[in-house]
C-alpha positions as CSV (number, residue, x, y, z in Angstrom):
1,X,105.7,90.3,45.6
2,X,103.9,88.4,48.4
3,X,107.0,86.4,49.2
4,X,109.0,89.6,49.3
5,X,106.6,91.1,51.8
6,X,106.6,88.0,53.9
7,X,110.4,87.9,54.0
8,X,110.5,91.6,54.8
9,X,108.1,91.2,57.7
10,X,110.1,88.3,59.0
11,X,113.3,90.3,58.7
12,X,111.8,93.2,60.6
13,X,110.5,90.9,63.3
14,X,113.9,89.4,63.7
15,X,115.6,92.8,63.9
16,X,113.1,93.9,66.5
17,X,114.3,91.1,68.7
18,X,117.7,92.7,68.9
19,X,116.4,95.8,70.6
20,X,117.3,95.3,74.3
21,X,114.5,97.4,75.8
22,X,112.1,95.3,77.8
23,X,114.5,92.4,78.4
24,X,115.4,93.2,82.0
25,X,113.2,90.8,83.9
26,X,115.0,91.1,87.2
27,X,112.8,91.8,90.2
28,X,114.2,94.4,92.7
29,X,114.6,93.3,96.3
30,X,111.6,93.3,98.7
31,X,112.2,96.3,101.0
32,X,109.0,96.4,103.1
33,X,105.5,95.0,102.7
34,X,102.3,96.3,104.2
35,X,101.1,95.1,107.5
36,X,98.5,92.7,106.1
37,X,95.4,92.2,108.1
38,X,95.5,88.5,107.1
39,X,97.3,86.0,104.8
40,X,94.1,85.9,102.7
41,X,94.3,89.6,101.9
42,X,97.9,89.2,100.8
43,X,97.0,86.2,98.7
44,X,94.2,88.2,96.9
45,X,96.6,91.1,96.3
46,X,99.2,88.7,95.1
47,X,96.8,87.1,92.6
48,X,95.4,90.3,91.3
49,X,98.1,93.0,91.7
50,X,101.6,91.6,92.4
51,X,102.6,90.9,88.7
52,X,102.8,94.7,88.2
53,X,102.8,96.3,91.6
54,X,105.5,94.3,93.4
55,X,109.0,92.8,93.2
56,X,107.4,89.4,92.7
57,X,106.6,89.8,89.0
58,X,106.1,86.5,87.2
59,X,107.2,87.5,83.7
60,X,105.0,85.8,81.0
61,X,106.5,84.1,78.0
62,X,105.5,86.9,75.7
63,X,107.5,89.3,77.8
64,X,110.5,87.9,75.8
65,X,109.2,88.8,72.4
66,X,109.3,92.3,71.0
67,X,107.2,94.4,70.6
68,X,105.1,92.7,73.4
69,X,108.1,92.8,75.7
70,X,108.3,96.6,75.4
71,X,104.7,97.0,76.4
72,X,104.9,94.6,79.3
73,X,108.1,96.2,80.6
74,X,106.7,99.7,80.3
75,X,103.5,98.6,82.2
76,X,105.4,96.9,85.0
77,X,107.9,99.8,85.4
78,X,105.1,102.3,85.4
79,X,103.0,100.3,87.9
80,X,105.9,99.9,90.3
81,X,106.5,103.7,90.0
82,X,102.9,104.3,91.1
83,X,103.3,102.0,94.1
84,X,104.8,98.7,95.0
85,X,103.6,96.2,97.6
86,X,107.3,95.3,98.0
87,X,108.5,98.8,98.8
88,X,105.7,99.8,101.0
89,X,106.0,103.4,102.1
90,X,102.6,104.8,101.2
91,X,100.8,107.7,102.7
92,X,97.1,107.2,103.7
93,X,95.9,109.5,100.8
94,X,97.7,107.3,98.3
95,X,96.2,104.1,99.8
96,X,92.8,105.7,99.6
97,X,93.4,106.3,95.9
98,X,94.4,102.6,95.5
99,X,91.2,101.6,97.3
100,X,89.2,104.0,95.1
101,X,90.7,102.5,91.9
102,X,90.0,99.0,93.0
103,X,86.4,100.0,93.9
104,X,85.8,101.5,90.5
105,X,86.9,98.3,88.8
106,X,89.8,100.1,87.0
107,X,92.3,97.5,88.3
108,X,93.4,95.0,87.3
109,X,93.1,96.4,83.7
110,X,90.8,94.6,81.4
111,X,93.6,94.0,78.8
112,X,95.6,92.3,81.6
113,X,92.7,90.1,82.5
114,X,92.4,88.8,79.0
115,X,95.7,87.0,79.3
116,X,95.6,86.5,83.1
117,X,92.1,85.3,84.0
118,X,93.4,84.0,87.3
119,X,93.7,87.7,88.4
120,X,90.0,88.3,88.0
121,X,88.4,88.7,91.4
122,X,84.8,87.7,92.2
123,X,82.6,90.3,93.9
124,X,83.2,88.6,97.2
125,X,87.0,88.4,96.7
126,X,87.1,92.1,95.7
127,X,85.1,93.0,98.8
128,X,87.5,91.1,101.0
129,X,90.6,92.7,99.4
130,X,89.0,96.2,99.8
131,X,88.2,95.5,103.4
132,X,91.8,94.3,104.0
133,X,93.2,97.4,102.3
134,X,90.9,99.6,104.4
135,X,92.3,97.9,107.6
136,X,95.8,98.7,106.5
137,X,94.7,102.4,106.5
138,X,93.9,102.1,110.2
């Protein structure tokens, strides 16, 4: 019985790999970026935000394995729909919302930081990123 369950689980896992959703790991072209106040601000945004909110996504290895690939793909597509640093056409009210979300510590999401500790910003880095984003508002 245990062997049967194990073989069934393996078969289901293999069949899941045949589902094509979440396999498109192409990055759309970069249309326009914000007018960064400094290269340092861009570097901080790239480290903490670009994997989801840009056309410069670095797809992790687990983005090729279902069902994780489905979750990663959904998150990136959803994040790009919210806004993209690579297709920058954001109204000031939307940018204020982005600053607010960063300020509240809602981004990057905690589950993302578990697998991407390099995206974690120190308090000083977060303050610099927020200041840079505020300058983009001006």
